[in-house]
C-alpha positions, 0 to 999 in steps of 0.5 A: 500501500503507497503512503496517499493510500495509507492517509486517504484510508485512517482520514475515512477512519475505516475501522471494523465494528469490532473496533468501533465497539471495543466493549462488545468485543470484550463483553462476549470473550468474559462471557465465552470465557465463563462458559468454558471456565464453567463447564472445565470445572464442570468436567474436571472437578465437579462443581459442588454438590450443595450447589442447590442448597448453597446457591445464595452464598455462590451467588455472594461469592461470585457477585464479590469476583464479579466486581473485580472483573467490572473494576477492572473492565474500563480499565482495560477497555481505556487502554486498548486505545493508545492516549486515552488517560486512566483517568480514576478508572482505577480507584476501583481496584484500590477501593475493592482491595480494601474493601477486602481486607476491610472485611477480612479484618472484620469478619476474623474478629468476630471469630473465637481465636481458636477458628481463626486460621480454619476460617481463614485458610479454610482448612488447607492451601488456598486452591483458587490461587492456582485453580482461577488463573488456570480457567483465565487462561481461556479469556486472556487468550481472546482478550489479548487476541482481541487488544493486538488489534488496537495496538496499545501502547501501555503495554504491560498496564492492558496485560495487568487489565486484562489478566484481571478481568479474566481472573475476576470472570474465571473467580466466578465460575470457581465459586461454583465449585468452591465448598468455602463460603468464609467471609475471610477466604473470600475476601482474602483469597478470591482477591489474591487469585485475581490479583495473580492472575493481573500479575500473570496479564502484566508479564504476558502482556508486556511480550504478546501484545509487541506491535 
């Protein structure tokens, strides 16, 4: 393509529908990733047996994870567009982190000292910090591919936002498997699991999004 032709193309702003609506592509990828994550859980680890009786607790845990995904979504979309300032968008994730820490401290304060470790750790290793990042991979892979179409310039931050959003989606699915419903466990380890996804996303995004 000649330089003059390229200039004419840019002047006409001929972009694809996906580029005009990045939020739609992101939401579709998130919903598809959620379905894939639930399928993977159901076909491997299996969903919790008392899912019907524990539906309210599962919804609360999924809602907590969804809040992180919702906070990461606008940050991710803004970073897809080069030169767009983030403004106050980062405050959402920071506020959720503060809320998670506060909920953990308050909940543990109301538990008998002899039972605090059980309430916090769930009686064993918090496997969500391993399983959630694995479940987030399909969503993150799709979003990395979509993000590259927009040629973002802040690659590490973009990758972190993709990881955080994907981690939130994966944690929503994980809530259907996780048998532990204590507030300290969920507020701590779900948030840590999503943070691990963001860290991995930052590392992968800094390389995968190069153009």
